[in-house]
N, C-alpha and C positions, 0 to 999 in steps of 0.2 A: 395821469388820469384826467380825462376831459370832463369838466362839469361846469355848471353855471347856466344862466339863461341863454347864452349864445349857442350852447351845444344841445341842451335837452329842455324841451318844453314840459310844463307840469302835466302829469297824468292824473288829474283829479276832476271830479264832477260833484256838484252839490247833491247831498242826500235826497232832498225833496225832488229834484229832477230825475235822479236815478229811480227813486220809488215810483214816480209817475210813469216812467218809461216801462218798468217791469210790470206795473199794474195794467197799463194799456196793452202790453204784449200778451199777458196772461188772458185778458178778456178777449183779445183777438183770437188767440188759440182756442179758447173755450167756445167762442162763437163758431169758428170753423169746424170744430168737432161736433157741435150741435147741428150745424147745417149739414154736415156729412151724414150724421145718423138720421136726420130727417129725410134726406135724399134716399138713404138706404131703405127706410121704412116705406117711402112712397114707391120705391122700385121693388118691393118685396114680392108682388105678384109676378113680375117679370123674372125675378130670381127663382121663385118656385117653379115657373114654367121651364126655365133653363135647366133646373135641377132634374125635373121629371124627364125632360128631353135627353139629358145626359145619362140618366139612369136607364132609359129605354135603349139608348145606343150601346151602353155597356152590356146590357142583357143580350142584345143582338150579337155583339162581338163575342160574348161568352158562348152563345149558341153556335156561332160559326166556328169557334175554336174547338168545341166538342165535336161538331160535325166533321171538321177537317181531321181531327185525331182519329175518329172512327173510320173515315175513308182511308187514312194512311194504314191503319190496321187491316182493313179489308183488302187493300192492295197486296199486303204481305200474304194474306190467306190465299188470294188469287194466284200469286206467284208459287206458293207452296203446293197448291193443287195442280199447278201446271197450266192454268188458264191464260197466263201472260208470260212473256219472255223475261229473262233477267234484265235486259236493256229497258224494257217497258217498266218493270218494277222499279229500277233505279230512277228513271225519269219521273215517274209518278210520285215516288217517295220524296225526291228532292223538291218537287212542286208543293207537296203537302207540308213538308218541313218549312219551306219558305213562307207559305201561307200562315202556318202556326206562329212563326216568328213575327210576321207582320201583325197578326191579330193581338199577340201578346204585347208587342210594343205599343200598339194603339190603346190597349187597355191601360197599360202603365202610364201613358201620356195623359189619358183622361182622368185617371185617379190622381195624378200629380197636379193637374190643373184644378181639380175639385178641391184638393187640400189647400191650395194656394189662393182660394177665393178671398179677396180682400174683405168682403162684407162679413163673412163669418169670423175672420180673424179680428176685424176691427171691434166687433161687439164684445169679444172675449179679452181684449187687451186691457191689462190692469190700469195702465195710465189713462186710457180713454175713459174707463169707468170712473176713475178718480176725478178727471177733469169734468166729467158730466155732473158729478156731485157738487162741484164747486159753484157752478152756475153764476157767473158774474160776480167777481170779487170786487167789493167797493173799498176795501182797505187791506193792505198787506199786513201779515203778522209773521212772526219768526218761524212758526211751525210750517206755514205754507212755503216760505222761502227755502227753508232747510230741506223740505220734502221735494220741491220742484227744481230749484236752481243748483246746478252743479258748479258753475263758475261764472264770474263776471270779470271781463277784462276791459280796462280803461286804457285807451291809446291817446296819442297826441290829438289835438284839436277836438277834444270831447267826443271822440268816436268810441263807442263801447260795443262789446260783443257779449251776449248772454248765451250761455250754454246750459240747456235744461237737462235734467236727468232722463227725460224721455225723448231726447233729440233723435236718436237712431230709430226708435219705434214709429215716430210720427213723420219723419222726414219724407218717406216715400208717399204718404197719404196726401201731403200738401206740396208736392214737388213744384207746382205751378206758382205758389205764392211764397216768396222769399221770407216775408215777415211772420210766417206761421209754421216754420219748419222745426221749431224747437231750438233754433239758434238764431240770434238776432244781432245784427250790426246796426247801430244808429250813428248817424253822422251829425 
């Protein structure tokens, strides 16, 4: 077994420094969440306009879908009454079926996009709500650390990695800022 100072450097960091790093990181995350919610509030008018526009488009697509379904049925009636040939019936029916599939897919895509709206999800996220209630921590206590920190790893040369319990939920919101993703590496 290889041990000693020549082979392994100490993986320790003073408590006061670790506490300061965690405290600063918490406050950075809280500030970013606050900034994000403020931006969302400022853009609420635009969000409402986009929602109305999306709803209007969905209503239009639903109307087109109903209209296409009615036309497809009417083509069958025309064929049954001998007003159009079998070839015409098959051609028209295929066209209407394709249109119905297209409208259905467009509706599904719109509903999927609407469900995945970050603004709506952000405000309902329990971690975001909890971080907003903390509002600038000036001192760490055991309860906050247990609730928020999943793991702290200390590596060589005083490099640390903090993995928060909410890392996955907030990572996509702050993809541009490494120090606010819910995981932090400090060198």
